[in-house]
All heavy atoms as a GROMACS GRO file, in nm:
protein
  479
    1MET      N    1 -22.704  -7.832  -5.708
    1MET     CA    2 -22.794  -7.765  -5.617
    1MET      C    3 -22.722  -7.658  -5.537
    1MET      O    4 -22.776  -7.551  -5.515
    1MET     CB    5 -22.858  -7.870  -5.526
    1MET     CG    6 -22.960  -7.812  -5.434
    1MET     SD    7 -23.096  -7.742  -5.523
    1MET     CE    8 -23.226  -7.767  -5.412
    2ARG      N    9 -22.599  -7.690  -5.494
    2ARG     CA   10 -22.526  -7.592  -5.414
    2ARG      C   11 -22.491  -7.469  -5.496
    2ARG      O   12 -22.489  -7.358  -5.444
    2ARG     CB   13 -22.403  -7.653  -5.352
    2ARG     CG   14 -22.298  -7.693  -5.452
    2ARG     CD   15 -22.178  -7.760  -5.386
    2ARG     NE   16 -22.102  -7.830  -5.486
    2ARG     CZ   17 -21.995  -7.779  -5.545
    2ARG    NH1   18 -21.953  -7.661  -5.512
    2ARG    NH2   19 -21.930  -7.848  -5.635
    3ILE      N   20 -22.466  -7.489  -5.624
    3ILE     CA   21 -22.434  -7.375  -5.711
    3ILE      C   22 -22.555  -7.285  -5.727
    3ILE      O   23 -22.543  -7.161  -5.723
    3ILE     CB   24 -22.381  -7.426  -5.846
    3ILE    CG1   25 -22.248  -7.499  -5.826
    3ILE    CG2   26 -22.364  -7.311  -5.944
    3ILE    CD1   27 -22.196  -7.568  -5.948
    4ILE      N   28 -22.672  -7.344  -5.744
    4ILE     CA   29 -22.795  -7.265  -5.756
    4ILE      C   30 -22.819  -7.184  -5.629
    4ILE      O   31 -22.851  -7.065  -5.634
    4ILE     CB   32 -22.914  -7.356  -5.788
    4ILE    CG1   33 -22.898  -7.419  -5.926
    4ILE    CG2   34 -23.045  -7.279  -5.780
    4ILE    CD1   35 -23.000  -7.527  -5.956
    5LEU      N   36 -22.802  -7.248  -5.515
    5LEU     CA   37 -22.821  -7.178  -5.387
    5LEU      C   38 -22.719  -7.066  -5.370
    5LEU      O   39 -22.753  -6.958  -5.321
    5LEU     CB   40 -22.812  -7.276  -5.271
    5LEU     CG   41 -22.930  -7.372  -5.255
    5LEU    CD1   42 -22.899  -7.476  -5.150
    5LEU    CD2   43 -23.055  -7.296  -5.220
    6PHE      N   44 -22.595  -7.092  -5.411
    6PHE     CA   45 -22.492  -6.989  -5.399
    6PHE      C   46 -22.521  -6.870  -5.490
    6PHE      O   47 -22.505  -6.754  -5.450
    6PHE     CB   48 -22.354  -7.049  -5.430
    6PHE     CG   49 -22.241  -6.958  -5.399
    6PHE    CD1   50 -22.207  -6.929  -5.268
    6PHE    CD2   51 -22.168  -6.900  -5.500
    6PHE    CE1   52 -22.104  -6.843  -5.238
    6PHE    CE2   53 -22.064  -6.814  -5.472
    6PHE     CZ   54 -22.031  -6.786  -5.341
    7VAL      N   55 -22.565  -6.896  -5.612
    7VAL     CA   56 -22.599  -6.788  -5.705
    7VAL      C   57 -22.718  -6.708  -5.653
    7VAL      O   58 -22.719  -6.584  -5.659
    7VAL     CB   59 -22.627  -6.845  -5.846
    7VAL    CG1   60 -22.687  -6.741  -5.938
    7VAL    CG2   61 -22.499  -6.900  -5.907
    8LEU      N   62 -22.818  -6.775  -5.601
    8LEU     CA   63 -22.933  -6.705  -5.543
    8LEU      C   64 -22.892  -6.622  -5.422
    8LEU      O   65 -22.945  -6.512  -5.402
    8LEU     CB   66 -23.042  -6.806  -5.504
    8LEU     CG   67 -23.118  -6.869  -5.620
    8LEU    CD1   68 -23.211  -6.978  -5.568
    8LEU    CD2   69 -23.196  -6.766  -5.697
    9ALA      N   70 -22.796  -6.672  -5.344
    9ALA     CA   71 -22.746  -6.596  -5.230
    9ALA      C   72 -22.678  -6.468  -5.278
    9ALA      O   73 -22.698  -6.361  -5.219
    9ALA     CB   74 -22.649  -6.680  -5.148
   10ILE      N   75 -22.601  -6.477  -5.383
   10ILE     CA   76 -22.534  -6.358  -5.436
   10ILE      C   77 -22.636  -6.256  -5.486
   10ILE      O   78 -22.623  -6.136  -5.460
   10ILE     CB   79 -22.434  -6.397  -5.546
   10ILE    CG1   80 -22.317  -6.474  -5.486
   10ILE    CG2   81 -22.384  -6.275  -5.622
   10ILE    CD1   82 -22.223  -6.534  -5.587
   11PHE      N   83 -22.737  -6.304  -5.558
   11PHE     CA   84 -22.842  -6.212  -5.606
   11PHE      C   85 -22.916  -6.145  -5.491
   11PHE      O   86 -22.948  -6.027  -5.497
   11PHE     CB   87 -22.940  -6.284  -5.697
   11PHE     CG   88 -22.888  -6.314  -5.834
   11PHE    CD1   89 -22.925  -6.430  -5.900
   11PHE    CD2   90 -22.801  -6.227  -5.898
   11PHE    CE1   91 -22.877  -6.457  -6.027
   11PHE    CE2   92 -22.752  -6.253  -6.025
   11PHE     CZ   93 -22.790  -6.368  -6.090
   12ALA      N   94 -22.944  -6.222  -5.386
   12ALA     CA   95 -23.013  -6.165  -5.270
   12ALA      C   96 -22.927  -6.061  -5.202
   12ALA      O   97 -22.977  -5.955  -5.160
   12ALA     CB   98 -23.052  -6.275  -5.172
   13PHE      N   99 -22.797  -6.086  -5.191
   13PHE     CA  100 -22.707  -5.990  -5.129
   13PHE      C  101 -22.699  -5.862  -5.210
   13PHE      O  102 -22.709  -5.751  -5.156
   13PHE     CB  103 -22.568  -6.051  -5.111
   13PHE     CG  104 -22.471  -5.957  -5.045
   13PHE    CD1  105 -22.474  -5.942  -4.907
   13PHE    CD2  106 -22.380  -5.885  -5.119
   13PHE    CE1  107 -22.386  -5.856  -4.844
   13PHE    CE2  108 -22.292  -5.798  -5.058
   13PHE     CZ  109 -22.295  -5.784  -4.920
   14ILE      N  110 -22.682  -5.876  -5.341
   14ILE     CA  111 -22.673  -5.758  -5.427
   14ILE      C  112 -22.804  -5.679  -5.425
   14ILE      O  113 -22.803  -5.556  -5.416
   14ILE     CB  114 -22.634  -5.799  -5.570
   14ILE    CG1  115 -22.490  -5.852  -5.572
   14ILE    CG2  116 -22.650  -5.682  -5.667
   14ILE    CD1  117 -22.450  -5.914  -5.703
   15GLY      N  118 -22.916  -5.749  -5.430
   15GLY     CA  119 -23.045  -5.682  -5.424
   15GLY      C  120 -23.066  -5.611  -5.292
   15GLY      O  121 -23.116  -5.498  -5.287
   16GLY      N  122 -23.029  -5.676  -5.183
   16GLY     CA  123 -23.043  -5.614  -5.052
   16GLY      C  124 -22.956  -5.491  -5.036
   16GLY      O  125 -22.998  -5.389  -4.982
   17ALA      N  126 -22.833  -5.500  -5.087
   17ALA     CA  127 -22.743  -5.385  -5.079
   17ALA      C  128 -22.794  -5.270  -5.165
   17ALA      O  129 -22.788  -5.153  -5.123
   17ALA     CB  130 -22.603  -5.425  -5.122
   18ALA      N  131 -22.845  -5.302  -5.283
   18ALA     CA  132 -22.897  -5.196  -5.371
   18ALA      C  133 -23.019  -5.128  -5.310
   18ALA      O  134 -23.031  -5.006  -5.315
   18ALA     CB  135 -22.932  -5.255  -5.507
   19ILE      N  136 -23.109  -5.206  -5.254
   19ILE     CA  137 -23.229  -5.148  -5.194
   19ILE      C  138 -23.193  -5.067  -5.070
   19ILE      O  139 -23.246  -4.959  -5.047
   19ILE     CB  140 -23.331  -5.259  -5.162
   19ILE    CG1  141 -23.389  -5.315  -5.291
   19ILE    CG2  142 -23.442  -5.207  -5.072
   19ILE    CD1  143 -23.478  -5.435  -5.272
   20LEU      N  144 -23.098  -5.119  -4.992
   20LEU     CA  145 -23.061  -5.050  -4.868
   20LEU      C  146 -22.989  -4.918  -4.895
   20LEU      O  147 -23.008  -4.822  -4.821
   20LEU     CB  148 -22.973  -5.141  -4.783
   20LEU     CG  149 -22.964  -5.111  -4.634
   20LEU    CD1  150 -23.102  -5.113  -4.571
   20LEU    CD2  151 -22.874  -5.212  -4.566
   21THR      N  152 -22.910  -4.911  -5.001
   21THR     CA  153 -22.840  -4.785  -5.031
   21THR      C  154 -22.933  -4.678  -5.083
   21THR      O  155 -22.908  -4.559  -5.065
   21THR     CB  156 -22.727  -4.807  -5.133
   21THR    OG1  157 -22.782  -4.864  -5.252
   21THR    CG2  158 -22.619  -4.897  -5.076
   22LYS      N  159 -23.042  -4.718  -5.149
   22LYS     CA  160 -23.137  -4.620  -5.204
   22LYS      C  161 -23.265  -4.611  -5.123
   22LYS      O  162 -23.366  -4.562  -5.173
   22LYS     CB  163 -23.169  -4.656  -5.349
   22LYS     CG  164 -23.048  -4.652  -5.438
   22LYS     CD  165 -23.083  -4.681  -5.580
   22LYS     CE  166 -22.956  -4.677  -5.663
   22LYS     NZ  167 -22.982  -4.655  -5.802
   23ALA      N  168 -23.261  -4.655  -4.999
   23ALA     CA  169 -23.380  -4.657  -4.914
   23ALA      C  170 -23.423  -4.515  -4.881
   23ALA      O  171 -23.343  -4.432  -4.840
   23ALA     CB  172 -23.353  -4.734  -4.787
   24SER      N  173 -23.553  -4.491  -4.903
   24SER     CA  174 -23.607  -4.359  -4.872
   24SER      C  175 -23.704  -4.364  -4.753
   24SER      O  176 -23.749  -4.260  -4.708
   24SER     CB  177 -23.677  -4.302  -4.994
   24SER     OG  178 -23.781  -4.387  -5.035
   25SER      N  179 -23.734  -4.484  -4.709
   25SER     CA  180 -23.824  -4.496  -4.594
   25SER      C  181 -23.787  -4.622  -4.516
   25SER      O  182 -23.702  -4.701  -4.558
   25SER     CB  183 -23.970  -4.504  -4.640
   25SER     OG  184 -23.993  -4.624  -4.709
   26ALA      N  185 -23.851  -4.637  -4.404
   26ALA     CA  186 -23.825  -4.753  -4.319
   26ALA      C  187 -23.867  -4.883  -4.387
   26ALA      O  188 -23.804  -4.987  -4.366
   26ALA     CB  189 -23.897  -4.739  -4.187
   27ALA      N  190 -23.968  -4.877  -4.470
   27ALA     CA  191 -24.014  -4.997  -4.540
   27ALA      C  192 -23.906  -5.048  -4.635
   27ALA      O  193 -23.885  -5.170  -4.647
   27ALA     CB  194 -24.143  -4.968  -4.615
   28HIS      N  195 -23.837  -4.956  -4.702
   28HIS     CA  196 -23.730  -4.997  -4.792
   28HIS      C  197 -23.612  -5.056  -4.715
   28HIS      O  198 -23.548  -5.151  -4.761
   28HIS     CB  199 -23.684  -4.879  -4.877
   28HIS     CG  200 -23.786  -4.832  -4.974
   28HIS    ND1  201 -23.844  -4.709  -4.963
   28HIS    CD2  202 -23.842  -4.892  -5.082
   28HIS    CE1  203 -23.932  -4.694  -5.061
   28HIS    NE2  204 -23.933  -4.805  -5.135
   29GLU      N  205 -23.583  -4.998  -4.600
   29GLU     CA  206 -23.475  -5.052  -4.518
   29GLU      C  207 -23.508  -5.193  -4.469
   29GLU      O  208 -23.422  -5.281  -4.469
   29GLU     CB  209 -23.448  -4.961  -4.400
   29GLU     CG  210 -23.386  -4.829  -4.439
   29GLU     CD  211 -23.365  -4.736  -4.321
   29GLU    OE1  212 -23.392  -4.779  -4.206
   29GLU    OE2  213 -23.322  -4.623  -4.344
   30ILE      N  214 -23.631  -5.214  -4.429
   30ILE     CA  215 -23.674  -5.347  -4.384
   30ILE      C  216 -23.665  -5.446  -4.499
   30ILE      O  217 -23.620  -5.560  -4.481
   30ILE     CB  218 -23.816  -5.340  -4.324
   30ILE    CG1  219 -23.813  -5.262  -4.194
   30ILE    CG2  220 -23.872  -5.479  -4.304
   30ILE    CD1  221 -23.951  -5.229  -4.139
   31GLU      N  222 -23.705  -5.405  -4.618
   31GLU     CA  223 -23.698  -5.493  -4.734
   31GLU      C  224 -23.553  -5.531  -4.764
   31GLU      O  225 -23.524  -5.648  -4.793
   31GLU     CB  226 -23.760  -5.424  -4.855
   31GLU     CG  227 -23.768  -5.509  -4.978
   31GLU     CD  228 -23.833  -5.436  -5.094
   31GLU    OE1  229 -23.878  -5.322  -5.077
   31GLU    OE2  230 -23.836  -5.495  -5.203
   32GLY      N  231 -23.462  -5.436  -4.756
   32GLY     CA  232 -23.321  -5.466  -4.778
   32GLY      C  233 -23.266  -5.562  -4.674
   32GLY      O  234 -23.190  -5.653  -4.706
   33LEU      N  235 -23.304  -5.542  -4.549
   33LEU     CA  236 -23.256  -5.630  -4.443
   33LEU      C  237 -23.316  -5.770  -4.455
   33LEU      O  238 -23.250  -5.869  -4.422
   33LEU     CB  239 -23.286  -5.570  -4.306
   33LEU     CG  240 -23.206  -5.442  -4.276
   33LEU    CD1  241 -23.252  -5.382  -4.143
   33LEU    CD2  242 -23.058  -5.469  -4.274
   34ILE      N  243 -23.438  -5.780  -4.502
   34ILE     CA  244 -23.498  -5.911  -4.525
   34ILE      C  245 -23.422  -5.985  -4.634
   34ILE      O  246 -23.400  -6.107  -4.626
   34ILE     CB  247 -23.648  -5.898  -4.558
   34ILE    CG1  248 -23.726  -5.862  -4.433
   34ILE    CG2  249 -23.703  -6.027  -4.619
   34ILE    CD1  250 -23.872  -5.832  -4.457
   35LEU      N  251 -23.378  -5.912  -4.737
   35LEU     CA  252 -23.298  -5.977  -4.841
   35LEU      C  253 -23.163  -6.023  -4.786
   35LEU      O  254 -23.109  -6.124  -4.832
   35LEU     CB  255 -23.279  -5.883  -4.959
   35LEU     CG  256 -23.399  -5.877  -5.054
   35LEU    CD1  257 -23.379  -5.769  -5.159
   35LEU    CD2  258 -23.422  -6.010  -5.121
   36PHE      N  259 -23.107  -5.952  -4.688
   36PHE     CA  260 -22.984  -5.999  -4.624
   36PHE      C  261 -23.009  -6.128  -4.546
   36PHE      O  262 -22.924  -6.217  -4.543
   36PHE     CB  263 -22.926  -5.893  -4.533
   36PHE     CG  264 -22.852  -5.784  -4.605
   36PHE    CD1  265 -22.859  -5.654  -4.562
   36PHE    CD2  266 -22.776  -5.811  -4.717
   36PHE    CE1  267 -22.792  -5.554  -4.627
   36PHE    CE2  268 -22.708  -5.712  -4.785
   36PHE     CZ  269 -22.716  -5.582  -4.740
   37VAL      N  270 -23.125  -6.140  -4.484
   37VAL     CA  271 -23.160  -6.264  -4.414
   37VAL      C  272 -23.177  -6.378  -4.514
   37VAL      O  273 -23.131  -6.491  -4.490
   37VAL     CB  274 -23.288  -6.245  -4.328
   37VAL    CG1  275 -23.338  -6.377  -4.274
   37VAL    CG2  276 -23.261  -6.148  -4.215
   38ILE      N  277 -23.240  -6.349  -4.627
   38ILE     CA  278 -23.255  -6.450  -4.732
   38ILE      C  279 -23.118  -6.493  -4.783
   38ILE      O  280 -23.095  -6.611  -4.810
   38ILE     CB  281 -23.346  -6.397  -4.844
   38ILE    CG1  282 -23.488  -6.382  -4.792
   38ILE    CG2  283 -23.342  -6.487  -4.966
   38ILE    CD1  284 -23.582  -6.310  -4.886
   39PHE      N  285 -23.025  -6.397  -4.796
   39PHE     CA  286 -22.888  -6.428  -4.836
   39PHE      C  287 -22.826  -6.528  -4.738
   39PHE      O  288 -22.763  -6.626  -4.779
   39PHE     CB  289 -22.806  -6.299  -4.842
   39PHE     CG  290 -22.658  -6.318  -4.831
   39PHE    CD1  291 -22.585  -6.369  -4.938
   39PHE    CD2  292 -22.591  -6.286  -4.715
   39PHE    CE1  293 -22.448  -6.386  -4.928
   39PHE    CE2  294 -22.455  -6.302  -4.704
   39PHE     CZ  295 -22.383  -6.353  -4.812
   40ALA      N  296 -22.843  -6.503  -4.610
   40ALA     CA  297 -22.785  -6.591  -4.509
   40ALA      C  298 -22.846  -6.732  -4.516
   40ALA      O  299 -22.774  -6.832  -4.501
   40ALA     CB  300 -22.804  -6.531  -4.371
   41VAL      N  301 -22.975  -6.740  -4.541
   41VAL     CA  302 -23.042  -6.870  -4.550
   41VAL      C  303 -22.992  -6.948  -4.672
   41VAL      O  304 -22.961  -7.067  -4.663
   41VAL     CB  305 -23.195  -6.853  -4.554
   41VAL    CG1  306 -23.264  -6.982  -4.590
   41VAL    CG2  307 -23.246  -6.800  -4.421
   42PHE      N  308 -22.982  -6.880  -4.786
   42PHE     CA  309 -22.932  -6.946  -4.906
   42PHE      C  310 -22.787  -6.991  -4.889
   42PHE      O  311 -22.750  -7.101  -4.931
   42PHE     CB  312 -22.943  -6.855  -5.028
   42PHE     CG  313 -23.080  -6.849  -5.090
   42PHE    CD1  314 -23.126  -6.730  -5.145
   42PHE    CD2  315 -23.162  -6.959  -5.097
   42PHE    CE1  316 -23.251  -6.723  -5.204
   42PHE    CE2  317 -23.287  -6.953  -5.154
   42PHE     CZ  318 -23.332  -6.834  -5.207
   43LEU      N  319 -22.705  -6.906  -4.829
   43LEU     CA  320 -22.565  -6.940  -4.811
   43LEU      C  321 -22.548  -7.058  -4.716
   43LEU      O  322 -22.468  -7.149  -4.741
   43LEU     CB  323 -22.488  -6.819  -4.760
   43LEU     CG  324 -22.337  -6.828  -4.768
   43LEU    CD1  325 -22.292  -6.841  -4.913
   43LEU    CD2  326 -22.275  -6.704  -4.706
   44SER      N  327 -22.624  -7.060  -4.607
   44SER     CA  328 -22.614  -7.173  -4.515
   44SER      C  329 -22.670  -7.300  -4.579
   44SER      O  330 -22.619  -7.410  -4.555
   44SER     CB  331 -22.685  -7.143  -4.384
   44SER     OG  332 -22.823  -7.121  -4.407
   45GLY      N  333 -22.773  -7.287  -4.661
   45GLY     CA  334 -22.825  -7.403  -4.733
   45GLY      C  335 -22.723  -7.460  -4.829
   45GLY      O  336 -22.709  -7.582  -4.840
   46ALA      N  337 -22.650  -7.374  -4.898
   46ALA     CA  338 -22.544  -7.421  -4.988
   46ALA      C  339 -22.434  -7.492  -4.909
   46ALA      O  340 -22.382  -7.595  -4.954
   46ALA     CB  341 -22.486  -7.304  -5.067
   47GLY      N  342 -22.401  -7.441  -4.793
   47GLY     CA  343 -22.301  -7.506  -4.709
   47GLY      C  344 -22.347  -7.642  -4.660
   47GLY      O  345 -22.268  -7.738  -4.656
   48ILE      N  346 -22.472  -7.654  -4.623
   48ILE     CA  347 -22.526  -7.781  -4.576
   48ILE      C  348 -22.527  -7.884  -4.688
   48ILE      O  349 -22.490  -8.000  -4.670
   48ILE     CB  350 -22.666  -7.762  -4.516
   48ILE    CG1  351 -22.656  -7.686  -4.384
   48ILE    CG2  352 -22.737  -7.895  -4.496
   48ILE    CD1  353 -22.789  -7.641  -4.328
   49VAL      N  354 -22.569  -7.842  -4.808
   49VAL     CA  355 -22.571  -7.933  -4.922
   49VAL      C  356 -22.430  -7.981  -4.955
   49VAL      O  357 -22.408  -8.100  -4.982
   49VAL     CB  358 -22.637  -7.865  -5.045
   49VAL    CG1  359 -22.614  -7.944  -5.172
   49VAL    CG2  360 -22.785  -7.846  -5.020
   50GLU      N  361 -22.333  -7.890  -4.950
   50GLU     CA  362 -22.194  -7.929  -4.977
   50GLU      C  363 -22.143  -8.026  -4.871
   50GLU      O  364 -22.074  -8.123  -4.903
   50GLU     CB  365 -22.105  -7.805  -4.983
   50GLU     CG  366 -21.961  -7.835  -5.008
   50GLU     CD  367 -21.933  -7.900  -5.141
   50GLU    OE1  368 -22.018  -7.892  -5.232
   50GLU    OE2  369 -21.826  -7.962  -5.156
   51ALA      N  370 -22.177  -8.003  -4.745
   51ALA     CA  371 -22.133  -8.094  -4.639
   51ALA      C  372 -22.194  -8.233  -4.656
   51ALA      O  373 -22.127  -8.334  -4.636
   51ALA     CB  374 -22.171  -8.037  -4.503
   52ILE      N  375 -22.319  -8.239  -4.696
   52ILE     CA  376 -22.384  -8.369  -4.719
   52ILE      C  377 -22.320  -8.440  -4.837
   52ILE      O  378 -22.297  -8.561  -4.833
   52ILE     CB  379 -22.536  -8.350  -4.738
   52ILE    CG1  380 -22.600  -8.309  -4.606
   52ILE    CG2  381 -22.600  -8.477  -4.792
   52ILE    CD1  382 -22.746  -8.270  -4.617
   53ASN      N  383 -22.289  -8.365  -4.943
   53ASN     CA  384 -22.224  -8.426  -5.058
   53ASN      C  385 -22.086  -8.482  -5.022
   53ASN      O  386 -22.049  -8.592  -5.065
   53ASN     CB  387 -22.210  -8.326  -5.173
   53ASN     CG  388 -22.342  -8.299  -5.242
   53ASN    OD1  389 -22.435  -8.379  -5.230
   53ASN    ND2  390 -22.350  -8.189  -5.311
   54LEU      N  391 -22.009  -8.407  -4.944
   54LEU     CA  392 -21.878  -8.456  -4.901
   54LEU      C  393 -21.890  -8.577  -4.812
   54LEU      O  394 -21.810  -8.671  -4.822
   54LEU     CB  395 -21.801  -8.344  -4.829
   54LEU     CG  396 -21.750  -8.230  -4.916
   54LEU    CD1  397 -21.689  -8.121  -4.829
   54LEU    CD2  398 -21.650  -8.281  -5.017
   55LEU      N  399 -21.987  -8.578  -4.722
   55LEU     CA  400 -22.008  -8.692  -4.634
   55LEU      C  401 -22.048  -8.815  -4.714
   55LEU      O  402 -22.000  -8.925  -4.688
   55LEU     CB  403 -22.114  -8.659  -4.530
   55LEU     CG  404 -22.144  -8.766  -4.426
   55LEU    CD1  405 -22.021  -8.792  -4.341
   55LEU    CD2  406 -22.260  -8.722  -4.338
   56LYS      N  407 -22.135  -8.796  -4.813
   56LYS     CA  408 -22.177  -8.909  -4.896
   56LYS      C  409 -22.058  -8.965  -4.974
   56LYS      O  410 -22.042  -9.087  -4.984
   56LYS     CB  411 -22.286  -8.864  -4.993
   56LYS     CG  412 -22.348  -8.977  -5.071
   56LYS     CD  413 -22.442  -8.932  -5.182
   56LYS     CE  414 -22.534  -8.822  -5.145
   56LYS     NZ  415 -22.626  -8.784  -5.255
   57LYS      N  416 -21.974  -8.877  -5.027
   57LYS     CA  417 -21.857  -8.922  -5.101
   57LYS      C  418 -21.759  -8.995  -5.009
   57LYS      O  419 -21.701  -9.097  -5.047
   57LYS     CB  420 -21.788  -8.802  -5.165
   57LYS     CG  421 -21.678  -8.839  -5.262
   57LYS     CD  422 -21.606  -8.718  -5.318
   57LYS     CE  423 -21.700  -8.631  -5.395
   57LYS     NZ  424 -21.632  -8.515  -5.458
   58GLU      N  425 -21.742  -8.944  -4.888
   58GLU     CA  426 -21.651  -9.007  -4.792
   58GLU      C  427 -21.701  -9.144  -4.750
   58GLU      O  428 -21.623  -9.237  -4.738
   58GLU     CB  429 -21.636  -8.916  -4.670
   58GLU     CG  430 -21.541  -8.969  -4.565
   58GLU     CD  431 -21.534  -8.875  -4.446
   58GLU    OE1  432 -21.520  -8.754  -4.468
   58GLU    OE2  433 -21.545  -8.926  -4.333
   59MET      N  434 -21.831  -9.156  -4.729
   59MET     CA  435 -21.886  -9.284  -4.687
   59MET      C  436 -21.880  -9.388  -4.799
   59MET      O  437 -21.860  -9.506  -4.772
   59MET     CB  438 -22.029  -9.267  -4.638
   59MET     CG  439 -22.037  -9.195  -4.506
   59MET     SD  440 -22.204  -9.176  -4.448
   59MET     CE  441 -22.246  -9.343  -4.410
   60SER      N  442 -21.895  -9.345  -4.922
   60SER     CA  443 -21.892  -9.441  -5.032
   60SER      C  444 -21.749  -9.484  -5.064
   60SER      O  445 -21.728  -9.592  -5.116
   60SER     CB  446 -21.959  -9.382  -5.156
   60SER     OG  447 -21.884  -9.273  -5.205
   61SER      N  448 -21.650  -9.401  -5.035
   61SER     CA  449 -21.511  -9.439  -5.064
   61SER      C  450 -21.455  -9.533  -4.958
   61SER      O  451 -21.356  -9.600  -4.982
   61SER     CB  452 -21.423  -9.314  -5.075
   61SER     OG  453 -21.413  -9.250  -4.950
   62ASP      N  454 -21.514  -9.539  -4.840
   62ASP     CA  455 -21.468  -9.627  -4.734
   62ASP      C  456 -21.504  -9.773  -4.760
   62ASP      O  457 -21.436  -9.863  -4.713
   62ASP     CB  458 -21.526  -9.586  -4.599
   62ASP     CG  459 -21.463  -9.459  -4.546
   62ASP    OD1  460 -21.356  -9.422  -4.598
   62ASP    OD2  461 -21.521  -9.399  -4.455
   63ARG      N  462 -21.607  -9.795  -4.836
   63ARG     CA  463 -21.650  -9.933  -4.860
   63ARG      C  464 -21.562  -9.997  -4.968
   63ARG      O  465 -21.527  -9.935  -5.066
   63ARG     CB  466 -21.795  -9.936  -4.906
   63ARG     CG  467 -21.887  -9.893  -4.796
   63ARG     CD  468 -22.028  -9.909  -4.838
   63ARG     NE  469 -22.113  -9.870  -4.726
   63ARG     CZ  470 -22.239  -9.898  -4.720
   63ARG    NH1  471 -22.298  -9.962  -4.818
   63ARG    NH2  472 -22.310  -9.861  -4.615
   64PRO      N  473 -21.529 -10.126  -4.948
   64PRO     CA  474 -21.444 -10.196  -5.046
   64PRO      C  475 -21.518 -10.232  -5.172
   64PRO      O  476 -21.631 -10.241  -5.185
   64PRO     CB  477 -21.399 -10.320  -4.973
   64PRO     CG  478 -21.484 -10.334  -4.853
   64PRO     CD  479 -21.551 -10.204  -4.830
   0.00000   0.00000   0.00000
């Protein structure tokens, strides 16, 4: 799941950068910035999933 979120974050970043560099109006700039926000959400989601996976692994290794 974290890999999927990370890949989607990369696609959102690349798409946002591409749209922002070729922006011809304010609407295009807003669309590019929205993709940057989506990038941040996907990246933080991947981090949260990884933290939960590490916590689950740590808790299961403590039990005898």
